[in-house]
C-alpha positions in Angstrom: 103.2 71.5 134.6 102.4 69.1 137.4 101.5 69.7 141.1 101.0 73.2 142.4 101.9 76.0 140.0 103.5 79.0 141.8 102.4 82.3 140.4 103.6 85.9 140.8 101.5 88.9 139.7 103.4 91.9 138.3 101.2 95.0 138.6 99.4 93.7 141.6 98.3 97.1 142.8 96.3 97.9 139.7 92.6 97.0 139.2 93.4 94.0 137.0 96.3 93.0 139.2 94.2 92.9 142.3 91.6 90.8 140.6 94.3 88.5 139.3 95.7 88.0 142.8 92.2 87.1 144.1 91.6 84.7 141.2 95.0 82.9 141.7 94.4 82.6 145.5 91.0 81.1 144.9 92.0 78.7 142.2 92.8 75.0 142.8 96.4 74.0 142.0 97.8 77.5 142.1 99.7 79.3 144.7 100.3 83.1 144.8 104.0 83.5 145.8 104.6 87.1 144.8 102.9 90.5 144.4 104.9 93.2 142.7 103.8 96.8 142.1 104.8 98.7 139.0 108.5 99.6 139.2 109.2 97.3 142.1 112.3 95.1 141.9 111.3 91.7 140.7 114.3 89.7 141.9 113.6 86.0 141.7 109.8 86.6 141.5 109.3 84.6 144.7 110.3 81.4 143.0 107.4 81.6 140.7 106.8 79.2 137.8 104.5 81.7 136.0 104.3 85.4 136.2 101.1 87.3 135.2 102.2 90.7 133.8 99.6 93.5 134.1 101.3 96.8 134.1 101.6 99.5 131.4 103.1 99.5 127.9 106.3 101.3 128.9 107.1 98.8 131.6 105.9 95.6 130.2 108.8 94.6 127.8 111.4 94.9 130.5 109.3 92.9 133.0 108.7 90.1 130.5 112.4 90.1 129.6 113.2 89.7 133.3 110.9 86.7 133.4 112.4 85.1 130.3 115.9 85.5 131.6 115.0 83.7 134.8 113.2 80.8 133.1 109.8 82.0 134.3 106.8 81.6 132.0 104.8 84.8 131.5 101.1 85.5 130.8 100.9 89.1 129.6 97.8 91.2 129.6 99.5 94.6 129.1 98.8 96.2 125.7 101.3 98.0 123.5 102.9 94.9 122.1 103.4 96.0 118.5 105.3 94.0 115.8 108.6 95.5 116.8 108.3 94.6 120.4 107.1 91.1 119.6 110.2 90.6 117.3 112.5 91.5 120.2 110.7 89.1 122.5 111.0 86.3 120.0 114.7 86.8 119.8 114.9 86.7 123.6 112.9 83.5 123.7 115.2 81.9 121.1 117.9 81.8 123.8 115.5 80.2 126.3 113.7 77.5 124.3 111.8 76.1 127.3 110.1 79.3 128.3 106.6 80.1 127.1 105.1 83.6 126.9 101.4 84.3 126.1 100.6 87.9 125.0 96.8 88.2 125.2 95.1 91.3 123.9 92.0 90.2 125.8 91.3 87.4 128.4 87.5 87.5 128.2 86.3 84.4 126.4 83.5 86.4 124.8 85.9 89.0 123.5 88.0 86.2 121.9 84.9 84.8 120.3 83.9 88.3 119.1 87.2 88.6 117.3 86.9 85.2 115.7 83.3 85.8 114.6 84.4 89.2 113.1 87.2 87.6 111.1 84.8 84.9 109.8 82.2 87.5 108.8 84.7 90.0 107.2 85.0 88.4 103.8 81.2 88.8 103.2 81.0 92.5 103.8 82.3 95.5 101.8 82.5 97.8 104.9 83.8 97.2 108.4 84.7 99.5 111.3 85.7 98.8 114.9 84.5 100.9 117.9 86.1 100.3 121.2 84.9 101.8 124.5 86.8 101.9 127.7 87.1 103.7 131.1 89.0 107.0 131.0 91.9 105.6 133.0 93.1 103.6 130.1 96.4 105.0 128.9 96.6 103.7 125.3 94.4 103.9 122.3 93.2 102.0 120.3 93.0 99.1 122.7 95.0 96.0 122.1 91.7 94.1 121.4 90.7 96.6 118.8 94.1 96.5 117.1 94.1 92.7 117.2 90.5 92.6 115.8 91.5 95.0 113.0 94.5 92.9 112.1 92.4 89.7 111.9 89.7 91.3 109.9 92.2 92.9 107.5 93.9 89.5 107.0 90.5 87.8 106.3 89.7 90.6 103.7 93.0 90.2 101.9 92.5 86.4 101.7 89.1 87.0 100.3 90.5 89.4 97.7 88.6 92.4 99.0 90.1 95.9 98.5 90.0 98.9 100.8 86.9 99.7 102.7 84.9 102.3 100.8 85.3 105.8 102.2 84.9 109.0 100.2 86.2 111.2 103.0 88.8 113.7 101.7 88.6 116.4 104.4 89.0 115.4 108.1 91.2 117.9 109.9 90.0 116.9 113.3 90.4 113.2 112.8 86.7 112.4 113.1 87.1 109.3 111.0 89.3 107.7 113.7 92.5 105.8 113.2 93.4 103.2 110.5 94.8 100.0 111.8 95.9 97.7 108.9 93.5 99.7 106.8 90.5 99.2 109.1 88.9 102.3 110.7 89.1 102.1 114.5 87.4 104.5 116.9 88.2 104.8 120.6 85.8 106.1 123.2 86.8 106.9 126.8 83.9 107.4 129.2 83.4 107.3 132.9 81.4 104.3 134.0 82.7 101.9 131.3 85.0 99.0 131.8 85.8 97.3 128.4 83.5 97.1 125.4 83.8 96.7 121.7 81.7 96.4 118.6 82.5 95.5 115.1 80.2 97.0 112.4 80.0 95.1 109.1 78.0 96.7 106.3 76.7 95.6 102.9 74.1 97.0 100.6 70.8 97.0 102.6 72.2 95.3 105.8 74.3 95.8 108.9 75.8 93.1 111.1 76.9 94.2 114.6 79.1 91.9 116.7 79.5 93.3 120.3 81.1 92.2 123.5 80.8 93.9 126.9 82.9 93.3 130.0 81.1 95.0 132.9 83.5 93.7 135.6 87.2 92.7 135.5 86.1 89.4 136.9 85.2 88.5 133.3 88.9 88.4 132.4 89.9 85.9 135.1 88.9 82.6 133.6 91.1 83.5 130.6 94.0 84.6 132.9 93.8 81.3 134.8 93.6 79.3 131.5 96.8 81.1 130.4 98.5 80.4 133.7 97.6 76.7 133.7 98.8 76.1 130.1 101.6 78.5 129.2 104.3 76.0 130.1 102.8 73.6 127.4 103.5 76.3 124.7 107.2 77.2 124.7 108.0 80.3 122.7 105.7 83.2 121.9 102.0 82.9 121.5 99.9 85.9 120.7 96.2 85.5 121.5 94.5 83.2 124.1 92.5 81.6 121.3 95.5 79.4 120.5 95.0 77.8 124.0 91.3 77.3 123.5 91.3 75.4 120.2 89.9 78.4 118.3 92.9 79.0 115.9 91.9 76.5 113.3 
């Protein structure tokens, strides 16, 4: 995409949306042409080339479909994009082969590296669990980052021929052992004062490896958002994970 890239932000009234608007306005080569609150009519998106979608899981699929139908590339930071929703989106994109959509569970570069390091380490450890910690205003659990991490770790374990993580628990009526995502235990904490934090615990006989990332401010997500905006047009179709734009998928 040459020249100035016109950008609309969907979910501009939220904390991430407000930060994204500021980042776009401050960035070279980008022009903010539209701000849309959740539920607001999107119309032609102000003539945008790229829309940044930062709403809630119930709204996101329809917003992204609106972008695709109008030939607008989309950078999506909303969570809740499970396999079923991604299949529907791929089908929509098949009818619009020039449109690119990036669905990113996390835009923080450190968080992306955390996920990659966890996947690399997973084949060496018998035990692994994920703990994600967020502010109490977050509407979904586990976080998209935790679900993505669990999926990558589970894939690495399968490729290494590892079985299930060891766990002798047979009685847990209150769900203290957390959720299982692709066979990986995942625990969600919601606490006032937090922003977005995650640690991956990997255990073997006599040792523990902890891989942790902390976002203390939503500004930490903006370099990744801008990277997505600048490059989504170069990746037609669906891309899941910003790591594919950063050369970290090999």
